[in-house]
MISEDO-254980 format. One record per atom (N, C-alpha, C): residue number from 1; chain; atom name; y, x, z. Coordinates in nm, 2 decimals, padded with zeros to 4 digits. Layout:
<zalums>
<zalum NUM,A,CA,<Y,X,Z>>
...
</zalums>
This chain:
<zalums>
<zalum 1,A,N,<-00.12,00.08,00.00>>
<zalum 1,A,CA,<00.00,00.00,00.00>>
<zalum 1,A,C,<00.12,00.09,00.00>>
<zalum 2,A,N,<00.24,00.04,-00.05>>
<zalum 2,A,CA,<00.36,00.12,-00.06>>
<zalum 2,A,C,<00.41,00.16,00.08>>
<zalum 3,A,N,<00.39,00.07,00.18>>
<zalum 3,A,CA,<00.44,00.10,00.31>>
<zalum 3,A,C,<00.36,00.22,00.37>>
<zalum 4,A,N,<00.23,00.23,00.34>>
<zalum 4,A,CA,<00.15,00.34,00.39>>
<zalum 4,A,C,<00.20,00.47,00.33>>
<zalum 5,A,N,<00.22,00.47,00.20>>
<zalum 5,A,CA,<00.26,00.60,00.14>>
<zalum 5,A,C,<00.40,00.64,00.19>>
<zalum 6,A,N,<00.49,00.55,00.22>>
<zalum 6,A,CA,<00.62,00.59,00.28>>
<zalum 6,A,C,<00.60,00.65,00.42>>
<zalum 7,A,N,<00.51,00.59,00.50>>
<zalum 7,A,CA,<00.49,00.64,00.63>>
<zalum 7,A,C,<00.43,00.78,00.62>>
<zalum 8,A,N,<00.34,00.80,00.53>>
<zalum 8,A,CA,<00.28,00.93,00.51>>
<zalum 8,A,C,<00.38,01.04,00.47>>
<zalum 9,A,N,<00.48,01.00,00.39>>
<zalum 9,A,CA,<00.58,01.09,00.34>>
<zalum 9,A,C,<00.67,01.15,00.45>>
<zalum 10,A,N,<00.70,01.06,00.55>>
<zalum 10,A,CA,<00.78,01.10,00.66>>
<zalum 10,A,C,<00.71,01.07,00.79>>
<zalum 11,A,N,<00.66,01.18,00.85>>
<zalum 11,A,CA,<00.59,01.15,00.98>>
<zalum 11,A,C,<00.68,01.10,01.08>>
<zalum 12,A,N,<00.62,01.02,01.17>>
<zalum 12,A,CA,<00.70,00.95,01.28>>
<zalum 12,A,C,<00.74,01.06,01.37>>
<zalum 13,A,N,<00.85,01.04,01.43>>
<zalum 13,A,CA,<00.90,01.14,01.53>>
<zalum 13,A,C,<00.81,01.14,01.65>>
<zalum 14,A,N,<00.79,01.25,01.71>>
<zalum 14,A,CA,<00.71,01.26,01.83>>
<zalum 14,A,C,<00.78,01.35,01.94>>
<zalum 15,A,N,<00.87,01.28,02.01>>
<zalum 15,A,CA,<00.95,01.36,02.11>>
<zalum 15,A,C,<00.87,01.44,02.21>>
<zalum 16,A,N,<00.75,01.38,02.25>>
<zalum 16,A,CA,<00.66,01.45,02.35>>
<zalum 16,A,C,<00.61,01.58,02.29>>
<zalum 17,A,N,<00.57,01.57,02.16>>
<zalum 17,A,CA,<00.52,01.70,02.09>>
<zalum 17,A,C,<00.63,01.79,02.07>>
<zalum 18,A,N,<00.75,01.74,02.04>>
<zalum 18,A,CA,<00.87,01.82,02.02>>
<zalum 18,A,C,<00.90,01.90,02.15>>
<zalum 19,A,N,<00.89,01.83,02.27>>
<zalum 19,A,CA,<00.92,01.90,02.40>>
<zalum 19,A,C,<00.82,02.01,02.42>>
<zalum 20,A,N,<00.69,01.99,02.39>>
<zalum 20,A,CA,<00.59,02.09,02.41>>
<zalum 20,A,C,<00.62,02.21,02.32>>
<zalum 21,A,N,<00.65,02.18,02.19>>
<zalum 21,A,CA,<00.68,02.29,02.10>>
<zalum 21,A,C,<00.81,02.37,02.14>>
<zalum 22,A,N,<00.91,02.29,02.19>>
<zalum 22,A,CA,<01.03,02.36,02.24>>
<zalum 22,A,C,<01.00,02.45,02.35>>
<zalum 23,A,N,<00.92,02.41,02.45>>
<zalum 23,A,CA,<00.89,02.49,02.56>>
<zalum 23,A,C,<00.82,02.62,02.52>>
<zalum 24,A,N,<00.72,02.60,02.42>>
<zalum 24,A,CA,<00.65,02.72,02.37>>
<zalum 24,A,C,<00.75,02.81,02.30>>
<zalum 25,A,N,<00.84,02.75,02.22>>
<zalum 25,A,CA,<00.94,02.83,02.15>>
<zalum 25,A,C,<01.03,02.91,02.24>>
<zalum 26,A,N,<01.07,02.85,02.35>>
<zalum 26,A,CA,<01.16,02.92,02.44>>
<zalum 26,A,C,<01.08,03.03,02.51>>
<zalum 27,A,N,<00.96,03.00,02.54>>
<zalum 27,A,CA,<00.87,03.11,02.61>>
<zalum 27,A,C,<00.86,03.23,02.51>>
<zalum 28,A,N,<00.83,03.20,02.39>>
<zalum 28,A,CA,<00.82,03.31,02.29>>
<zalum 28,A,C,<00.95,03.38,02.28>>
<zalum 29,A,N,<01.06,03.31,02.27>>
<zalum 29,A,CA,<01.19,03.38,02.26>>
<zalum 29,A,C,<01.22,03.47,02.38>>
<zalum 30,A,N,<01.18,03.42,02.50>>
<zalum 30,A,CA,<01.20,03.49,02.63>>
<zalum 30,A,C,<01.11,03.62,02.63>>
<zalum 31,A,N,<01.00,03.61,02.56>>
<zalum 31,A,CA,<00.91,03.72,02.56>>
<zalum 31,A,C,<00.93,03.82,02.44>>
<zalum 32,A,N,<01.04,03.80,02.37>>
<zalum 32,A,CA,<01.07,03.89,02.26>>
<zalum 32,A,C,<01.01,03.86,02.13>>
<zalum 33,A,N,<00.95,03.74,02.12>>
<zalum 33,A,CA,<00.88,03.70,01.99>>
<zalum 33,A,C,<00.97,03.60,01.92>>
<zalum 34,A,N,<01.08,03.66,01.86>>
<zalum 34,A,CA,<01.18,03.57,01.80>>
<zalum 34,A,C,<01.13,03.50,01.68>>
<zalum 35,A,N,<01.06,03.56,01.59>>
<zalum 35,A,CA,<01.01,03.50,01.47>>
<zalum 35,A,C,<00.92,03.38,01.51>>
<zalum 36,A,N,<00.83,03.40,01.60>>
<zalum 36,A,CA,<00.74,03.30,01.65>>
<zalum 36,A,C,<00.82,03.18,01.71>>
<zalum 37,A,N,<00.93,03.22,01.78>>
<zalum 37,A,CA,<01.01,03.11,01.84>>
<zalum 37,A,C,<01.08,03.03,01.74>>
<zalum 38,A,N,<01.13,03.09,01.63>>
<zalum 38,A,CA,<01.19,03.02,01.52>>
<zalum 38,A,C,<01.09,02.92,01.46>>
<zalum 39,A,N,<00.97,02.96,01.44>>
<zalum 39,A,CA,<00.87,02.87,01.38>>
<zalum 39,A,C,<00.84,02.75,01.47>>
<zalum 40,A,N,<00.82,02.78,01.60>>
<zalum 40,A,CA,<00.79,02.68,01.69>>
<zalum 40,A,C,<00.91,02.58,01.71>>
<zalum 41,A,N,<01.03,02.63,01.71>>
<zalum 41,A,CA,<01.15,02.55,01.73>>
<zalum 41,A,C,<01.18,02.47,01.60>>
<zalum 42,A,N,<01.15,02.52,01.48>>
<zalum 42,A,CA,<01.16,02.44,01.36>>
<zalum 42,A,C,<01.06,02.33,01.36>>
<zalum 43,A,N,<00.94,02.35,01.41>>
<zalum 43,A,CA,<00.84,02.24,01.42>>
<zalum 43,A,C,<00.89,02.14,01.52>>
<zalum 44,A,N,<00.95,02.18,01.63>>
<zalum 44,A,CA,<01.00,02.09,01.73>>
<zalum 44,A,C,<01.11,02.01,01.67>>
<zalum 45,A,N,<01.20,02.07,01.60>>
<zalum 45,A,CA,<01.31,01.99,01.54>>
<zalum 45,A,C,<01.26,01.89,01.44>>
<zalum 46,A,N,<01.15,01.92,01.37>>
<zalum 46,A,CA,<01.10,01.83,01.27>>
<zalum 46,A,C,<01.04,01.71,01.35>>
<zalum 47,A,N,<00.99,01.73,01.47>>
<zalum 47,A,CA,<00.93,01.62,01.54>>
<zalum 47,A,C,<01.03,01.53,01.61>>
<zalum 48,A,N,<01.15,01.59,01.63>>
<zalum 48,A,CA,<01.26,01.52,01.70>>
<zalum 48,A,C,<01.39,01.56,01.64>>
<zalum 49,A,N,<01.42,01.51,01.52>>
<zalum 49,A,CA,<01.53,01.56,01.44>>
<zalum 49,A,C,<01.67,01.54,01.51>>
<zalum 50,A,N,<01.68,01.44,01.59>>
<zalum 50,A,CA,<01.81,01.41,01.65>>
<zalum 50,A,C,<01.84,01.48,01.78>>
<zalum 51,A,N,<01.75,01.57,01.82>>
<zalum 51,A,CA,<01.76,01.64,01.95>>
<zalum 51,A,C,<01.85,01.76,01.94>>
<zalum 52,A,N,<01.97,01.75,02.00>>
<zalum 52,A,CA,<02.07,01.85,01.99>>
<zalum 52,A,C,<02.03,01.98,02.06>>
<zalum 53,A,N,<01.96,01.96,02.17>>
<zalum 53,A,CA,<01.91,02.08,02.25>>
<zalum 53,A,C,<01.82,02.17,02.17>>
<zalum 54,A,N,<01.73,02.10,02.10>>
<zalum 54,A,CA,<01.63,02.18,02.01>>
<zalum 54,A,C,<01.71,02.24,01.90>>
<zalum 55,A,N,<01.81,02.17,01.84>>
<zalum 55,A,CA,<01.89,02.24,01.73>>
<zalum 55,A,C,<01.96,02.36,01.78>>
<zalum 56,A,N,<02.02,02.35,01.91>>
<zalum 56,A,CA,<02.09,02.46,01.96>>
<zalum 56,A,C,<01.99,02.58,01.99>>
<zalum 57,A,N,<01.88,02.55,02.05>>
<zalum 57,A,CA,<01.78,02.65,02.07>>
<zalum 57,A,C,<01.73,02.72,01.94>>
<zalum 58,A,N,<01.71,02.64,01.84>>
<zalum 58,A,CA,<01.67,02.69,01.71>>
<zalum 58,A,C,<01.78,02.79,01.66>>
<zalum 59,A,N,<01.90,02.75,01.66>>
<zalum 59,A,CA,<02.01,02.83,01.61>>
<zalum 59,A,C,<02.02,02.96,01.69>>
<zalum 60,A,N,<02.00,02.96,01.82>>
<zalum 60,A,CA,<02.00,03.08,01.90>>
<zalum 60,A,C,<01.88,03.17,01.87>>
<zalum 61,A,N,<01.76,03.11,01.85>>
<zalum 61,A,CA,<01.64,03.19,01.81>>
<zalum 61,A,C,<01.66,03.26,01.67>>
<zalum 62,A,N,<01.73,03.19,01.58>>
<zalum 62,A,CA,<01.76,03.24,01.45>>
<zalum 62,A,C,<01.85,03.36,01.46>>
<zalum 63,A,N,<01.95,03.35,01.55>>
<zalum 63,A,CA,<02.05,03.46,01.57>>
<zalum 63,A,C,<01.97,03.58,01.63>>
<zalum 64,A,N,<01.89,03.55,01.73>>
<zalum 64,A,CA,<01.82,03.66,01.80>>
<zalum 64,A,C,<01.72,03.73,01.70>>
<zalum 65,A,N,<01.65,03.65,01.62>>
<zalum 65,A,CA,<01.56,03.71,01.52>>
<zalum 65,A,C,<01.64,03.80,01.42>>
<zalum 66,A,N,<01.76,03.75,01.38>>
<zalum 66,A,CA,<01.84,03.83,01.29>>
<zalum 66,A,C,<01.89,03.96,01.35>>
<zalum 67,A,N,<01.92,03.96,01.48>>
<zalum 67,A,CA,<01.97,04.08,01.55>>
<zalum 67,A,C,<01.85,04.18,01.57>>
<zalum 68,A,N,<01.73,04.12,01.60>>
<zalum 68,A,CA,<01.61,04.21,01.62>>
<zalum 68,A,C,<01.57,04.27,01.49>>
<zalum 69,A,N,<01.58,04.19,01.38>>
<zalum 69,A,CA,<01.54,04.25,01.25>>
<zalum 69,A,C,<01.64,04.35,01.20>>
<zalum 70,A,N,<01.76,04.34,01.24>>
<zalum 70,A,CA,<01.87,04.43,01.20>>
<zalum 70,A,C,<01.87,04.56,01.27>>
<zalum 71,A,N,<01.79,04.58,01.37>>
<zalum 71,A,CA,<01.79,04.70,01.44>>
<zalum 71,A,C,<01.70,04.81,01.38>>
</zalums>
């Protein structure tokens, strides 16, 4: 059915999963694994696109990754 294909194209938001991914991402960032943190936080943002805290954490992780790669 058309409704099913639309639902498949855009997965439903999952704030609980986003919170778990965010926590893992922040732990990775705090442990010096910036690239892993960016991946986890991007996944978290996809699960909860309107979450400003996740967006801010992702932006910070991207900055940290850039500074680490630049050294």
